[in-house]
N, C-alpha and C positions, 0 to 999 in steps of 0.2 A: 465836444459840446460842453457847453457852459451852463450851468443853471444858476439863475439869481436867487438863491434863497428858496425858502418854502412858499408853497402857493395855496391858496385855499383848499383845494382838493387834498392836500396833504393833512392840514387840520381836519376837515371833514372825515377822512379816513380814520383818524386817530381817535376822532370822538365816537365814530359807529363802532370801533373795536373795543373801546372802555365800555360803551353801553351794553355790548353783546357779553362781555366777561362779565360785569356786574349782574347782567340778568340770570346768567348761567351759575353763579355763585348764590345769588338769592334764591333759585329753584331748588338746588341740592342743600340748602341749609335751612329754608322756610317751607317750602311747599312739600318736598318728599317726606320729611319726618311727620307730616300730618297725615299720611295716608293710614296711620294705625300703628300700634305697638306691634313688633315683631316679636313673636312668642315661641314660634315652632319651625324646625327644619323638615321638609319632606323630601326624601330621596327615592328617585324613581330611577328603574330600570327597565328600558324598552316599553316604556310608556306605562309600567304598573309599578304602583306604590310598594315599595321595598320595607321601608322603616320612617318612622315618625318620630323626631329628636326633638328634646327640650333645649331651646336655645338659651335658657339660664342655666343650664349645667353645663359646666366645661368637660370636654372629652378630648382626651389627648390625641389618639389616633384609632380610628374606627375604617377598618378595609373593608371594601365592598368588591367580591368578585364578579364579574360578567364573563360571558361566554367569549369577550374580545380581550380582556385583559382585567386589571384593577384599578381602584380609586381609593384613596384614603383621604377620608373627611375629618377635619378637626374643627372643634368649637372651643371659643376662649371669650370672654368677656362679653357675651351677649353677640358674637359675630361668627361667622363660619366661612371654611375655604378649604379648598381640595389641596391637602398638603403634598400629596404624591400621585403619579400616575404612570402608567407605561405605554401611553400613547404616544404616536411619534412627535407631534408637534407642541404637547403640554399646554396648549391654551387654556385648557380648565385651571392648572396649577398657577398659570401667570395671571389669572383673573384677580386673584387676591382673595382680600377679606370682602365679605358682604355683609350688610346688617339692617337693611331696611325692605318693608314688606313689599313684595313683587319682584325683588331682584333675584335672578338666575345665576347659578353656575352650569355650565354645559359641556360634557365631553362627548362630543358626536361619534368619533369612532367606537365608544364603548357603549353608545345609547344611553348615557348617564346623565341624570339632572338632578340638581340640587334646589329645591325651591325655598323662599323664605315666605312663611305666611304669619298672620295674626289670628285672632280670636274674633274678628268681624263676623257677625251673623249673617251680613247681607253684603257678600262679596261682590264688588263691582261687575257689571256686565262685560261681556266679552266685546272688543272693541274691534275686532276683526276674525275673519276665519279663512283658513286655507283648506284646499283639497291636496 
């Protein structure tokens, strides 16, 4: 098979991919930061709030024990991450640093959730519900 150079479809595909890339970049850099200033981190185990931490204060390693294992949370420069865990897949550790309101770090095997929240007095309504 021989191709006679680029066709209109190729150019259209490149333009669409560039538009999608720029849109995602703008969303992450402009829209997400306007959702509010992240000030606190809420740590939940099995759906119950265990501890509330200030995102402005650096914490080197804070270990949380659950009935299923442990997770270690670290806060630095206004960002939070799960630094260590003993779950089999370590998805919570590989999630990396989070800093924006509404972002979560979840460890399903340990029923462990780290939520980033702000001081918004009127939080947004739920956009969905699951049984």
